[in-house]
C-alpha positions in Angstrom: 28.4 -24.0 36.5 31.2 -26.4 35.5 33.6 -23.1 35.3 33.6 -22.6 39.3 33.2 -18.7 39.1 30.5 -17.0 40.5 27.4 -15.8 38.7 26.9 -12.1 39.5 24.0 -11.5 37.0 22.2 -13.4 34.4 20.0 -11.2 32.0 17.5 -12.9 29.2 16.8 -11.4 25.8 17.5 -11.5 22.0 20.4 -13.4 23.5 21.6 -14.5 27.3 24.6 -12.3 29.0 26.1 -13.6 31.9 27.9 -11.6 34.1 30.9 -13.6 36.1 33.5 -12.4 38.7 36.8 -13.1 36.7 40.4 -12.3 37.3 42.4 -10.8 34.3 44.5 -13.9 35.2 42.5 -16.3 34.2 40.9 -14.6 31.3 42.9 -16.7 28.5 42.0 -19.5 30.3 38.5 -18.7 30.6 37.9 -17.7 27.0 39.4 -21.6 26.0 37.1 -22.5 28.6 34.1 -21.4 27.5 34.9 -22.0 23.3 35.7 -25.7 24.6 32.2 -26.2 26.4 29.9 -24.4 24.0 31.5 -25.7 20.9 32.1 -21.7 19.8 28.7 -20.7 20.2 29.3 -18.7 22.6 30.7 -14.8 22.9 33.1 -13.6 25.4 33.2 -9.5 25.9 35.4 -8.3 28.7 33.4 -6.0 31.3 34.0 -3.3 33.6 36.3 -3.9 36.8 34.5 -4.6 40.1 36.8 -4.4 43.2 35.9 -7.1 45.8 36.5 -10.8 45.6 36.2 -12.3 42.5 
């Protein structure tokens, strides 16, 4: 919510997976924000490409 990014999908299982729209130029900053916001407990996996507004 506080990342300022559009959440595209949320899946619940053994872990929660959240898909967001993120331009390539923002990946490093988002990775740092996520580590800080979750005290390093969340993982980050870049997914496939999507085209359109990110």
